[in-house]
Backbone as a chain_set.jsonl record, in Angstrom:
{"seq": "MSDKPDEEKYTYSLFEHADIALQVWKHVGVRGGHLLGHDMGDSVCTELLARHVQNILPGWFSGGFQSFTFTNGSMVVELAHLRIMQKVLLSPFGKWLGWLSTYPVFRHQVRSAHGNDTLGEQDIERLWENLTLQNGHRKNHLLIRYYKDRIRFERPRWLPALRLAGVPVHFCWGEDDQVAQMPMPHYLQKNYCPAATVTIMPGVGHFCQLGSPTLWVEKVGDFYKKIRT", "coords": {"N": [[45.432, 72.215, -61.918], [45.386, 75.794, -62.413], [44.687, 78.942, -64.021], [45.051, 81.269, -62.529], [44.385, 84.181, -62.792], [45.174, 87.727, -63.247], [44.284, 90.296, -60.855], [42.801, 92.259, -62.05], [41.246, 90.949, -63.819], [39.809, 89.083, -62.433], [38.039, 88.458, -59.422], [38.546, 86.69, -57.375], [36.62, 85.94, -55.591], [34.457, 83.958, -53.535], [31.886, 83.758, -54.468], [32.192, 84.213, -57.178], [33.785, 82.035, -57.82], [31.887, 80.009, -57.416], [30.04, 80.649, -59.414], [31.592, 80.119, -61.687], [32.076, 77.38, -61.402], [29.503, 76.387, -61.89], [29.226, 77.218, -64.544], [31.183, 75.673, -65.805], [30.169, 73.091, -65.339], [27.804, 73.269, -66.808], [28.877, 73.524, -69.343], [30.08, 71.029, -69.768], [27.957, 69.377, -69.57], [26.85, 68.542, -67.127], [24.137, 68.023, -65.057], [23.367, 67.854, -62.473], [24.005, 66.273, -59.23], [26.178, 64.68, -56.778], [27.887, 66.665, -54.499], [31.224, 67.36, -53.687], [33.662, 68.738, -51.621], [36.823, 70.303, -50.756], [38.987, 71.912, -48.451], [39.432, 75.191, -49.527], [37.517, 74.675, -51.394], [35.407, 73.679, -49.884], [34.244, 76.004, -48.956], [33.327, 77.155, -51.333], [31.45, 75.226, -51.918], [29.628, 75.685, -49.832], [28.482, 78.086, -50.613], [27.204, 77.275, -52.945], [25.473, 75.486, -51.754], [23.894, 77.298, -50.301], [22.575, 78.553, -52.427], [21.183, 76.397, -53.386], [19.436, 75.958, -51.213], [17.99, 78.326, -51.298], [16.704, 77.977, -53.627], [17.643, 79.005, -56.079], [19.276, 78.072, -58.049], [20.401, 77.647, -61.454], [18.01, 77.001, -64.104], [18.737, 74.978, -65.945], [20.182, 73.237, -64.412], [18.862, 70.837, -63.597], [18.821, 68.416, -62.199], [19.772, 68.971, -59.7], [21.415, 69.214, -56.43], [22.353, 66.299, -54.781], [23.622, 65.451, -52.531], [25.965, 66.68, -50.049], [29.373, 66.719, -49.436], [31.88, 67.536, -47.214], [35.317, 68.104, -46.756], [37.926, 68.558, -44.56], [38.185, 71.57, -44.29], [38.303, 75.119, -43.575], [35.676, 75.911, -42.29], [34.505, 77.266, -40.25], [35.44, 80.22, -39.122], [36.469, 81.126, -36.645], [37.352, 78.842, -35.479], [39.436, 77.981, -36.959], [42.902, 77.313, -37.36], [45.081, 79.189, -38.485], [48.118, 79.184, -40.409], [51.205, 80.973, -39.905], [52.117, 82.213, -42.255], [49.751, 82.356, -43.729], [48.288, 84.189, -42.236], [49.842, 86.473, -42.574], [49.576, 86.821, -45.327], [46.945, 87.652, -45.455], [47.117, 90.143, -44.462], [47.953, 93.715, -44.906], [50.518, 93.45, -45.869], [50.623, 91.241, -47.394], [50.777, 91.179, -50.214], [53.428, 91.541, -50.813], [54.628, 89.365, -49.762], [54.469, 87.237, -51.491], [56.633, 87.444, -53.185], [58.642, 86.448, -51.732], [58.22, 83.846, -51.626], [59.301, 80.593, -51.679], [60.333, 77.249, -52.613], [61.343, 75.71, -50.327], [60.182, 77.144, -48.157], [57.47, 76.9, -48.758], [57.202, 74.112, -48.647], [57.653, 73.642, -45.921], [55.417, 74.952, -44.802], [53.306, 73.463, -45.879], [53.739, 70.909, -44.751], [53.46, 71.584, -42.075], [50.761, 72.365, -41.934], [49.521, 70.019, -42.78], [49.994, 68.029, -40.813], [51.054, 65.483, -40.272], [53.398, 62.891, -41.337], [52.629, 61.737, -43.746], [52.59, 62.748, -46.289], [54.392, 62.526, -49.239], [57.539, 63.581, -50.69], [57.252, 63.925, -53.416], [54.534, 64.429, -53.627], [54.333, 66.966, -52.452], [55.94, 68.417, -54.167], [54.346, 68.284, -56.438], [52.153, 69.814, -55.647], [53.447, 72.265, -55.413], [54.206, 72.683, -58.055], [51.688, 73.026, -59.225], [50.9, 75.363, -57.915], [52.799, 77.252, -58.765], [52.343, 77.577, -61.442], [52.183, 79.762, -64.138], [53.304, 81.782, -62.557], [51.806, 81.673, -60.202], [52.386, 81.553, -57.468], [53.119, 84.077, -56.833], [50.787, 85.282, -56.436], [49.506, 84.633, -54.142], [48.344, 86.22, -52.206], [46.056, 86.983, -53.439], [44.734, 84.581, -53.899], [43.997, 83.831, -51.341], [41.987, 85.511, -50.675], [39.43, 84.562, -50.486], [38.998, 83.949, -47.855], [38.292, 86.254, -46.569], [35.752, 86.594, -47.547], [34.574, 84.472, -46.224], [34.641, 85.385, -43.583], [32.844, 87.489, -43.743], [30.402, 86.442, -44.783], [29.858, 84.006, -43.623], [28.393, 83.574, -41.134], [25.836, 84.927, -41.584], [24.938, 83.696, -43.972], [26.133, 81.202, -45.032], [26.594, 79.17, -43.005], [23.961, 78.988, -41.818], [22.654, 77.844, -44.009], [23.331, 75.177, -43.903], [21.608, 74.126, -42.026], [19.284, 73.913, -43.414], [19.594, 72.193, -45.5], [18.324, 69.883, -46.63], [19.097, 67.642, -47.997], [21.339, 64.773, -47.815], [24.184, 65.372, -45.726], [27.682, 65.359, -45.292], [30.489, 65.254, -43.244], [33.726, 64.657, -43.677], [36.629, 63.914, -42.221], [40.122, 64.377, -41.859], [41.986, 63.401, -39.143], [44.412, 64.472, -38.214], [44.791, 67.024, -39.154], [46.1, 70.277, -38.928], [45.129, 72.818, -39.3], [42.285, 73.064, -39.994], [41.035, 71.831, -37.517], [40.013, 69.017, -35.382], [37.747, 69.869, -33.733], [36.145, 71.214, -35.568], [34.343, 69.689, -37.479], [32.664, 68.476, -35.593], [31.562, 70.63, -34.234], [30.093, 71.822, -36.3], [28.216, 69.823, -36.872], [26.862, 69.642, -34.384], [25.82, 72.24, -33.979], [24.673, 73.144, -36.36], [23.941, 71.167, -38.219], [22.529, 68.613, -37.29], [21.727, 66.166, -38.359], [23.747, 65.358, -39.984], [26.285, 63.177, -41.31], [29.241, 62.273, -39.694], [32.487, 61.511, -40.371], [35.459, 60.342, -39.155], [38.855, 60.233, -39.882], [41.428, 58.533, -38.705], [44.902, 59.251, -38.285], [45.145, 60.67, -40.617], [45.957, 63.506, -42.538], [45.672, 67.053, -43.375], [45.765, 67.296, -46.223], [44.157, 65.105, -47.348], [43.495, 63.616, -49.643], [45.871, 63.287, -50.952], [47.739, 62.381, -49.033], [46.544, 60.121, -47.855], [45.087, 58.512, -49.867], [43.675, 56.099, -50.484], [42.215, 55.397, -48.162], [40.685, 57.7, -47.897], [39.087, 57.693, -50.264], [37.706, 55.347, -49.743], [36.176, 56.018, -47.426], [34.611, 58.179, -48.299], [33.254, 56.863, -50.325], [31.852, 54.97, -48.788], [29.954, 56.57, -47.549], [28.391, 57.385, -49.732], [27.359, 54.913, -50.51], [25.821, 54.38, -48.279], [23.776, 56.362, -48.327], [22.403, 55.624, -50.53], [21.119, 53.314, -50.032]], "CA": [[46.094, 73.47, -62.219], [44.494, 76.876, -62.81], [45.415, 80.053, -64.627], [45.319, 82.306, -61.534], [44.455, 85.447, -63.532], [45.441, 88.95, -62.504], [43.091, 90.757, -60.147], [41.993, 93.094, -62.935], [40.379, 90.064, -64.596], [39.103, 88.12, -61.591], [37.976, 88.963, -58.048], [38.874, 85.61, -56.439], [35.518, 85.828, -54.641], [33.804, 82.655, -53.49], [30.696, 83.832, -55.315], [32.645, 84.048, -58.56], [34.179, 80.625, -57.936], [30.659, 79.217, -57.556], [29.506, 80.922, -60.757], [32.422, 79.436, -62.681], [31.801, 75.944, -61.279], [28.252, 76.126, -62.606], [29.472, 77.388, -65.977], [31.926, 74.493, -66.262], [29.234, 71.956, -65.367], [26.903, 73.456, -67.947], [29.647, 73.291, -70.566], [30.355, 69.595, -69.942], [26.7, 68.645, -69.558], [26.437, 68.06, -65.807], [22.834, 68.606, -64.72], [23.108, 67.616, -61.053], [24.847, 65.218, -58.693], [26.672, 64.754, -55.41], [28.959, 67.657, -54.473], [32.28, 67.069, -52.724], [34.628, 69.834, -51.577], [37.969, 70.199, -49.845], [39.696, 73.16, -48.17], [38.673, 76.323, -50.048], [36.367, 74.121, -52.093], [34.3, 73.592, -48.935], [33.594, 77.312, -48.922], [32.569, 77.262, -52.584], [30.293, 74.331, -51.762], [28.616, 76.276, -48.962], [27.743, 79.072, -51.404], [26.295, 76.507, -53.801], [24.439, 74.979, -50.852], [22.976, 78.412, -50.029], [21.736, 78.731, -53.617], [20.287, 75.235, -53.377], [18.413, 76.204, -50.196], [17.162, 79.45, -51.752], [16.079, 77.572, -54.895], [18.03, 79.957, -57.123], [20.183, 77.458, -59.016], [19.864, 77.837, -62.806], [17.03, 76.02, -64.541], [19.339, 73.85, -66.652], [20.732, 72.321, -63.405], [17.571, 70.26, -63.212], [18.99, 67.302, -61.267], [20.062, 69.521, -58.381], [22.421, 68.569, -55.587], [21.774, 65.155, -54.083], [24.285, 65.396, -51.23], [27.138, 67.544, -49.914], [30.446, 66.183, -48.604], [32.915, 68.526, -46.918], [36.508, 67.483, -46.186], [39.053, 69.346, -44.048], [38.203, 72.968, -44.696], [38.067, 76.075, -42.483], [34.291, 76.323, -42.483], [34.168, 78.148, -39.128], [36.687, 80.987, -39.079], [37.043, 81.247, -35.304], [37.935, 77.556, -35.102], [40.571, 77.685, -37.847], [44.238, 77.625, -36.85], [45.847, 79.581, -39.663], [49.565, 79.242, -40.327], [51.715, 82.351, -39.867], [52.154, 82.744, -43.62], [48.383, 82.681, -44.12], [47.919, 85.425, -41.548], [50.546, 87.584, -43.225], [48.964, 87.011, -46.651], [45.685, 88.359, -45.261], [47.432, 91.491, -43.98], [48.383, 94.626, -45.977], [51.843, 93.069, -46.357], [50.506, 89.984, -48.125], [51.173, 91.315, -51.615], [54.89, 91.46, -50.938], [55.096, 88.061, -49.296], [54.576, 86.338, -52.628], [57.958, 87.53, -53.788], [59.561, 85.708, -50.873], [57.768, 82.457, -51.633], [60.238, 79.636, -52.259], [59.906, 75.877, -52.362], [61.558, 75.283, -48.94], [59.181, 77.772, -47.287], [56.195, 76.257, -49.098], [57.261, 72.741, -48.137], [57.48, 73.709, -44.468], [54.037, 75.33, -44.514], [52.441, 72.332, -46.222], [53.899, 69.865, -43.736], [52.912, 72.113, -40.831], [49.299, 72.315, -42.021], [49.059, 68.636, -42.978], [49.91, 67.482, -39.47], [51.805, 64.239, -40.09], [54.423, 62.675, -42.366], [52.113, 60.866, -44.807], [52.821, 63.359, -47.6], [55.713, 62.307, -49.797], [58.157, 64.745, -51.33], [56.666, 64.066, -54.752], [53.225, 65.065, -53.45], [54.542, 68.394, -52.192], [56.444, 68.989, -55.418], [53.204, 68.422, -57.338], [51.414, 70.984, -55.168], [54.251, 73.443, -55.763], [54.088, 72.84, -59.504], [50.369, 73.608, -59.483], [50.859, 76.734, -57.401], [53.695, 78.162, -59.486], [51.928, 77.741, -62.829], [51.994, 81.164, -64.513], [53.696, 82.598, -61.401], [50.711, 81.713, -59.249], [52.857, 81.771, -56.099], [53.199, 85.53, -56.619], [49.41, 85.768, -56.279], [48.913, 83.989, -52.974], [47.507, 87.192, -51.491], [44.761, 86.991, -54.128], [44.105, 83.274, -53.708], [43.458, 83.71, -49.988], [40.9, 86.477, -50.485], [38.186, 83.858, -50.155], [38.844, 83.903, -46.406], [37.573, 87.468, -46.182], [34.349, 86.278, -47.819], [34.099, 83.606, -45.138], [34.405, 86.223, -42.408], [31.68, 88.345, -43.97], [29.148, 85.766, -45.138], [29.726, 82.7, -42.975], [27.303, 83.547, -40.15], [24.5, 85.253, -42.096], [24.513, 83.009, -45.195], [26.59, 79.855, -45.342], [26.31, 78.205, -41.945], [22.523, 78.717, -41.734], [22.215, 76.984, -45.115], [23.507, 73.783, -43.497], [20.405, 73.713, -41.291], [18.154, 73.77, -44.331], [20.12, 71.516, -46.693], [17.281, 69.048, -47.218], [19.728, 66.47, -48.609], [22.377, 64.287, -46.911], [25.413, 66.149, -45.549], [28.753, 64.499, -44.774], [31.765, 65.863, -42.883], [34.72, 63.586, -43.722], [37.736, 64.719, -41.703], [41.392, 63.824, -41.449], [42.125, 63.733, -37.724], [45.671, 65.136, -37.889], [44.798, 68.376, -39.737], [46.496, 71.291, -37.959], [44.447, 74.084, -39.595], [40.87, 72.77, -39.721], [41.219, 70.752, -36.555], [38.885, 68.136, -35.11], [36.505, 70.5, -33.257], [35.385, 71.799, -36.674], [33.167, 68.927, -37.927], [31.753, 68.231, -34.476], [30.849, 71.895, -34.013], [29.132, 71.998, -37.388], [27.115, 68.876, -36.675], [26.116, 69.966, -33.165], [25.17, 73.543, -33.995], [24.029, 73.515, -37.615], [23.436, 70.072, -39.05], [22.524, 67.417, -36.44], [21.507, 64.937, -39.137], [24.917, 65.087, -40.826], [27.203, 62.081, -41.018], [30.616, 62.695, -39.423], [33.455, 60.425, -40.516], [36.795, 60.745, -38.724], [39.895, 59.371, -40.445], [42.626, 58.573, -37.864], [46.182, 59.216, -38.977], [45.025, 61.354, -41.908], [46.207, 64.927, -42.395], [44.849, 68.023, -44.098], [45.704, 66.942, -47.647], [43.79, 63.695, -47.214], [43.462, 62.935, -50.936], [47.247, 62.978, -51.329], [48.434, 61.629, -47.994], [45.877, 58.838, -47.573], [44.042, 58.469, -50.898], [42.856, 54.885, -50.442], [41.279, 55.518, -47.048], [39.77, 58.804, -48.207], [38.118, 57.197, -51.248], [36.876, 54.347, -49.065], [35.223, 56.657, -46.516], [33.651, 58.923, -49.118], [32.431, 55.854, -50.985], [30.946, 54.37, -47.799], [28.837, 57.502, -47.357], [27.508, 57.307, -50.898], [26.638, 53.638, -50.424], [24.85, 54.497, -47.186], [22.61, 57.181, -48.665], [21.702, 55.021, -51.662], [20.408, 52.112, -49.582]], "C": [[45.058, 74.517, -62.611], [45.329, 78.054, -63.288], [45.826, 81.118, -63.625], [45.459, 83.673, -62.201], [44.768, 86.633, -62.633], [44.149, 89.484, -61.907], [42.235, 91.694, -60.985], [40.965, 92.257, -63.698], [39.486, 89.177, -63.723], [39.152, 88.587, -60.143], [38.471, 87.959, -57.007], [37.842, 85.5, -55.321], [34.94, 84.423, -54.673], [32.551, 82.626, -54.351], [31.074, 83.626, -56.785], [33.125, 82.619, -58.809], [32.946, 79.746, -58.169], [30.035, 79.412, -58.936], [30.266, 80.135, -61.815], [32.213, 77.923, -62.615], [30.531, 75.581, -62.042], [28.438, 76.242, -64.115], [30.207, 76.183, -66.559], [30.991, 73.29, -66.352], [28.278, 72.064, -66.543], [27.616, 73.106, -69.244], [29.853, 71.798, -70.829], [29.094, 68.743, -69.799], [26.279, 68.053, -68.232], [25.155, 68.777, -65.401], [22.455, 68.407, -63.255], [24.044, 66.543, -60.543], [25.212, 65.448, -57.239], [27.887, 65.686, -55.394], [29.935, 67.342, -53.354], [33.306, 68.19, -52.776], [35.75, 69.553, -50.597], [38.596, 71.576, -49.685], [38.876, 74.356, -48.658], [37.43, 75.847, -50.793], [35.166, 73.919, -51.182], [33.513, 74.899, -48.908], [32.792, 77.561, -50.192], [31.31, 76.402, -52.49], [29.22, 74.944, -50.877], [27.844, 77.376, -49.682], [26.766, 78.366, -52.342], [25.162, 75.889, -52.976], [23.414, 76.071, -50.539], [22.047, 78.657, -51.217], [20.735, 77.588, -53.749], [19.126, 75.471, -52.413], [17.451, 77.301, -50.642], [16.433, 79.154, -53.063], [16.383, 78.575, -56.013], [19.116, 79.387, -58.043], [19.576, 77.59, -60.41], [18.951, 76.69, -63.237], [17.624, 74.803, -65.217], [19.919, 72.822, -65.681], [19.565, 71.556, -62.768], [17.683, 69.117, -62.21], [19.278, 67.747, -59.853], [21.179, 68.789, -57.661], [21.755, 67.478, -54.76], [22.43, 64.904, -52.731], [25.463, 66.361, -51.255], [28.129, 66.861, -48.983], [31.527, 67.243, -48.46], [34.102, 67.821, -46.27], [37.538, 68.541, -45.816], [39.15, 70.749, -44.625], [37.846, 73.868, -43.524], [36.679, 76.692, -42.617], [33.773, 77.216, -41.359], [35.43, 78.939, -38.804], [37.304, 81.028, -37.687], [37.64, 79.942, -34.799], [39.163, 77.204, -35.939], [41.886, 78.136, -37.215], [45.144, 77.95, -38.041], [47.341, 79.53, -39.384], [50.009, 80.713, -40.385], [51.703, 82.977, -41.256], [50.76, 83.128, -44.096], [47.933, 83.99, -43.486], [48.584, 86.634, -42.199], [49.936, 87.872, -44.592], [47.655, 87.785, -46.559], [45.887, 89.802, -44.81], [47.797, 92.399, -45.152], [49.744, 94.273, -46.57], [51.802, 91.827, -47.248], [51.001, 90.045, -49.552], [52.666, 91.113, -51.796], [55.419, 90.097, -50.527], [55.28, 87.084, -50.448], [55.953, 86.326, -53.258], [59.014, 86.826, -52.947], [59.233, 84.217, -50.857], [58.758, 81.568, -52.378], [59.769, 78.223, -51.924], [60.165, 75.437, -50.921], [60.535, 75.877, -47.969], [57.818, 77.112, -47.502], [56.133, 74.854, -48.503], [57.02, 72.722, -46.63], [56.032, 74.015, -44.099], [53.07, 74.177, -44.787], [52.524, 71.253, -45.153], [53.3, 70.304, -42.398], [51.391, 72.013, -40.819], [48.792, 70.875, -42.07], [48.966, 67.888, -41.655], [50.579, 66.148, -39.235], [52.739, 64.045, -41.288], [53.939, 61.788, -43.511], [52.267, 61.469, -46.202], [54.244, 63.08, -48.058], [56.25, 63.566, -50.457], [57.561, 64.99, -52.711], [55.288, 64.729, -54.682], [53.374, 66.572, -53.273], [55.068, 69.086, -53.441], [55.309, 69.2, -56.417], [52.344, 69.63, -56.939], [52.136, 72.274, -55.55], [54.17, 73.73, -57.264], [52.751, 73.479, -59.873], [50.315, 75.071, -59.069], [51.648, 77.694, -58.271], [53.347, 78.316, -60.963], [51.606, 79.203, -63.094], [52.245, 82.099, -63.323], [52.582, 82.73, -60.367], [51.148, 81.963, -57.82], [53.055, 83.243, -55.791], [51.818, 86.119, -56.35], [48.719, 85.126, -55.075], [47.998, 84.931, -52.2], [46.141, 87.339, -52.148], [44.01, 85.682, -53.869], [43.424, 83.163, -52.346], [42.345, 84.71, -49.703], [39.585, 85.812, -50.085], [37.921, 83.885, -48.655], [38.107, 85.135, -45.892], [36.085, 87.317, -46.478], [33.77, 85.409, -46.708], [33.752, 84.444, -43.92], [33.1, 87.005, -42.558], [30.369, 87.574, -44.1], [28.902, 84.452, -44.403], [28.502, 82.635, -42.054], [25.934, 83.876, -40.753], [24.017, 84.369, -43.245], [24.877, 81.53, -45.225], [26.315, 78.829, -44.253], [24.808, 77.959, -41.772], [22.012, 77.8, -42.84], [22.363, 75.508, -44.765], [22.266, 73.258, -42.78], [19.266, 73.319, -42.229], [18.514, 72.969, -45.578], [19.062, 70.659, -47.387], [17.785, 67.828, -47.964], [20.82, 65.996, -47.654], [23.632, 65.161, -46.926], [26.438, 65.268, -44.839], [29.972, 65.361, -44.473], [32.777, 64.728, -42.755], [36.077, 64.203, -43.414], [38.969, 63.9, -41.369], [41.736, 64.317, -40.052], [43.364, 64.564, -37.405], [45.792, 66.55, -38.448], [45.111, 69.407, -38.655], [45.87, 72.657, -38.221], [42.954, 73.947, -39.29], [40.824, 71.565, -38.784], [39.899, 70.07, -36.189], [37.642, 68.807, -34.513], [35.591, 70.977, -34.391], [34.169, 70.95, -37.074], [32.164, 68.677, -36.809], [30.927, 69.481, -34.161], [29.763, 72.094, -35.064], [27.938, 71.062, -37.231], [26.244, 69.283, -35.486], [25.266, 71.222, -33.322], [24.37, 73.85, -35.254], [23.4, 72.363, -38.375], [23.442, 68.757, -38.263], [22.371, 66.107, -37.208], [22.712, 64.541, -39.981], [25.66, 63.841, -40.367], [28.592, 62.656, -40.794], [31.513, 61.467, -39.485], [34.832, 60.952, -40.148], [37.805, 59.727, -39.253], [41.161, 59.485, -39.599], [43.899, 58.503, -38.705], [46.19, 59.897, -40.325], [45.163, 62.854, -41.69], [45.303, 65.783, -43.262], [44.674, 67.646, -45.564], [45.372, 65.454, -47.769], [43.828, 62.944, -48.536], [44.857, 62.544, -51.404], [47.916, 62.068, -50.313], [47.866, 60.25, -47.747], [44.756, 58.601, -48.578], [43.128, 57.259, -50.808], [41.799, 54.973, -49.35], [40.244, 56.597, -47.329], [38.688, 58.349, -49.193], [37.169, 56.191, -50.599], [35.795, 55.01, -48.209], [34.182, 57.486, -47.269], [32.696, 57.949, -49.803], [31.439, 55.2, -50.043], [29.725, 55.26, -47.569], [27.864, 57.421, -48.524], [26.713, 56.004, -50.91], [25.52, 53.721, -49.383], [23.598, 55.249, -47.622], [21.834, 56.626, -49.857], [20.916, 53.783, -51.266], [19.092, 52.477, -48.916]], "O": [[43.976, 74.174, -63.087], [46.521, 78.149, -62.996], [46.829, 81.803, -63.827], [46.54, 84.262, -62.178], [44.64, 86.552, -61.411], [43.057, 89.173, -62.382], [41.064, 91.906, -60.669], [39.95, 92.774, -64.163], [38.522, 88.589, -64.213], [40.19, 89.06, -59.681], [38.782, 88.341, -55.879], [38.153, 85.023, -54.23], [34.934, 83.772, -55.717], [32.196, 81.584, -54.902], [30.364, 82.954, -57.533], [32.896, 82.061, -59.882], [32.962, 78.852, -59.015], [29.561, 78.457, -59.551], [29.669, 79.558, -62.723], [32.176, 77.256, -63.649], [30.495, 74.58, -62.757], [27.874, 75.455, -64.876], [29.899, 75.728, -67.661], [31.022, 72.553, -67.337], [27.977, 71.067, -67.2], [27.043, 72.474, -70.132], [29.805, 71.355, -71.976], [29.161, 67.518, -69.897], [25.439, 67.154, -68.198], [25.103, 70.007, -65.404], [21.347, 68.753, -62.845], [24.8, 65.957, -61.319], [24.633, 66.296, -56.56], [28.812, 65.513, -56.188], [29.536, 67.09, -52.217], [33.772, 68.556, -53.855], [35.644, 68.686, -49.73], [38.725, 72.322, -50.655], [37.73, 74.519, -48.239], [36.411, 76.538, -50.818], [34.026, 73.978, -51.643], [32.284, 74.901, -48.844], [31.696, 78.117, -50.134], [30.236, 76.809, -52.933], [28.029, 74.755, -51.128], [26.665, 77.583, -49.395], [25.632, 78.813, -52.512], [24.03, 75.783, -53.447], [22.211, 75.809, -50.514], [20.863, 78.937, -51.031], [19.594, 77.786, -54.168], [17.97, 75.215, -52.751], [16.248, 77.22, -50.396], [15.647, 79.969, -53.547], [15.502, 78.944, -56.789], [19.798, 80.141, -58.737], [18.353, 77.64, -60.539], [19.106, 75.555, -62.787], [17.086, 73.703, -65.087], [20.13, 71.669, -66.056], [19.332, 71.632, -61.561], [16.746, 68.868, -61.452], [19.057, 66.993, -58.905], [21.803, 67.876, -58.202], [20.727, 67.703, -54.123], [21.859, 64.222, -51.879], [25.904, 66.804, -52.316], [27.774, 66.469, -47.871], [32.026, 67.779, -49.449], [33.924, 67.031, -45.344], [37.968, 69.324, -46.663], [40.085, 71.069, -45.359], [37.17, 73.44, -42.589], [36.534, 77.849, -43.01], [32.726, 77.849, -41.497], [36.387, 78.382, -38.266], [38.526, 80.971, -37.551], [38.357, 79.934, -33.798], [39.853, 76.227, -35.646], [41.964, 79.206, -36.612], [45.875, 77.091, -38.535], [47.782, 79.797, -38.266], [49.271, 81.577, -40.859], [51.322, 84.137, -41.415], [50.604, 84.127, -44.797], [47.271, 84.803, -44.131], [47.964, 87.686, -42.356], [49.794, 89.033, -44.977], [47.295, 88.501, -47.493], [44.94, 90.588, -44.78], [47.94, 91.92, -46.277], [50.089, 94.744, -47.654], [52.826, 91.413, -47.791], [51.578, 89.081, -50.055], [53.112, 90.577, -52.81], [56.529, 89.717, -50.901], [56.143, 86.207, -50.394], [56.387, 85.311, -53.802], [60.145, 86.631, -53.394], [59.882, 83.432, -50.167], [59.018, 81.771, -53.564], [58.915, 78.029, -51.058], [59.277, 74.832, -50.323], [60.074, 75.189, -47.059], [57.107, 76.807, -46.545], [55.121, 74.463, -47.922], [56.272, 71.884, -46.125], [55.481, 73.402, -43.184], [52.134, 73.945, -44.021], [51.5, 70.741, -44.7], [52.708, 69.499, -41.679], [50.799, 71.623, -39.812], [47.763, 70.55, -41.477], [47.983, 67.194, -41.398], [50.669, 65.711, -38.087], [52.855, 64.922, -42.144], [54.752, 61.151, -44.18], [52.089, 60.767, -47.197], [55.197, 63.371, -47.336], [55.502, 64.5, -50.744], [57.387, 66.138, -53.122], [54.919, 65.498, -55.569], [52.634, 67.353, -53.87], [54.682, 70.217, -53.736], [55.309, 70.183, -57.159], [51.869, 70.372, -57.799], [51.508, 73.251, -55.958], [54.076, 74.885, -57.681], [52.69, 74.364, -60.727], [49.759, 75.91, -59.777], [51.22, 78.827, -58.494], [53.984, 79.099, -61.667], [50.838, 79.815, -62.352], [51.514, 83.066, -63.106], [52.436, 83.775, -59.732], [50.386, 82.52, -57.03], [53.148, 83.626, -54.625], [51.691, 87.311, -56.07], [47.49, 85.084, -55.006], [47.005, 84.503, -51.611], [45.181, 87.765, -51.507], [42.799, 85.685, -53.649], [42.404, 82.488, -52.207], [41.818, 84.745, -48.591], [38.74, 86.423, -49.43], [36.769, 83.849, -48.222], [37.384, 85.065, -44.898], [35.248, 87.848, -45.748], [32.622, 85.586, -46.301], [32.708, 84.25, -43.297], [32.347, 87.156, -41.596], [29.34, 88.008, -43.583], [27.838, 83.852, -44.552], [27.672, 81.736, -42.187], [24.961, 83.178, -40.468], [22.812, 84.289, -43.483], [24.002, 80.688, -45.428], [25.849, 77.728, -44.548], [24.41, 76.808, -41.593], [21.048, 77.062, -42.639], [21.611, 74.675, -45.27], [21.915, 72.085, -42.911], [18.406, 72.507, -41.886], [17.825, 73.053, -46.594], [18.927, 70.713, -48.609], [16.991, 67.059, -48.506], [21.2, 66.747, -46.756], [24.079, 65.623, -47.976], [26.107, 64.53, -43.911], [30.439, 66.108, -45.333], [32.693, 63.926, -41.825], [36.626, 64.934, -44.238], [38.891, 62.873, -40.693], [41.771, 65.523, -39.809], [43.367, 65.296, -36.415], [46.81, 67.207, -38.231], [44.478, 69.422, -37.6], [46.068, 73.575, -37.425], [42.428, 74.642, -38.421], [40.603, 70.433, -39.212], [38.824, 70.482, -36.622], [36.54, 68.329, -34.78], [34.386, 71.125, -34.189], [33.047, 71.454, -37.011], [30.956, 68.667, -37.045], [29.737, 69.389, -33.859], [28.643, 72.491, -34.741], [26.792, 71.463, -37.432], [25.017, 69.267, -35.583], [24.128, 71.268, -32.856], [23.49, 74.711, -35.236], [22.425, 72.559, -39.101], [24.264, 67.881, -38.533], [22.835, 65.06, -36.755], [22.696, 63.492, -40.626], [25.66, 63.499, -39.185], [29.075, 63.441, -41.609], [31.32, 60.504, -38.742], [35.319, 61.903, -40.759], [37.631, 58.519, -39.093], [41.907, 60.451, -39.759], [43.96, 57.787, -39.705], [47.131, 59.73, -41.1], [44.561, 63.412, -40.773], [44.305, 65.312, -43.809], [43.559, 67.673, -46.086], [46.188, 64.654, -48.228], [44.158, 61.758, -48.559], [45.017, 61.586, -52.161], [48.582, 61.099, -50.68], [48.607, 59.31, -47.461], [43.593, 58.5, -48.189], [41.923, 57.38, -51.033], [40.631, 54.662, -49.58], [39.062, 56.424, -47.033], [37.503, 58.599, -48.972], [35.97, 56.191, -50.877], [34.631, 54.611, -48.259], [33.005, 57.487, -46.908], [31.488, 58.179, -49.856], [30.311, 54.903, -50.436], [28.607, 54.77, -47.413], [26.649, 57.391, -48.324], [25.537, 55.991, -51.275], [24.423, 53.199, -49.584], [22.482, 54.824, -47.322], [20.738, 57.098, -50.162], [20.137, 53.256, -52.061], [18.358, 51.593, -48.475]]}, "num_chains": 1, "name": "protein.A"}
């Protein structure tokens, strides 16, 4: 869950998300480690990867990043298959769409993006509960602002950073995802990170941690075992 503050207090920029992640890690004493992202979190990870490549991470983060794992995120905008609601949220009408957001509409969008029937009703209800905390569903047009950052900074900053990662990179993808579809990880490996490990999870949708948690943990864990041997 998150507070989803008003736009007067927060820009919802990927750069600000990355700053806050570092602040949280500093607060809890994390000095480095393996970074794993999903969906929008993949985009935050690519900004942190760019800082890693530029050697501009804060001095207290002395352990640095030891690997990057990306799961089912729209890391290449022209390959992403956005849902209709996402497209409207990115338009000038997006602000008003939040007031039409209801659970049945949300449920339909989640199932459409996920790509199969492995999500239970309780899983979707939990997602809805997280979204609606402090009327967060009225701020969907703010939450999706990160996508505009992707359009602007993806080619000049974030994708080139993959070429220069200098640490193991892993694309772990649910095959049934209808938004970040299967061409995504293969394109990234072929064009930006040939040394990356690509793991495809058959029968797994976009929300892989909810729909197929056991398989997802297994595949992520296999990668960590591989790079430690």
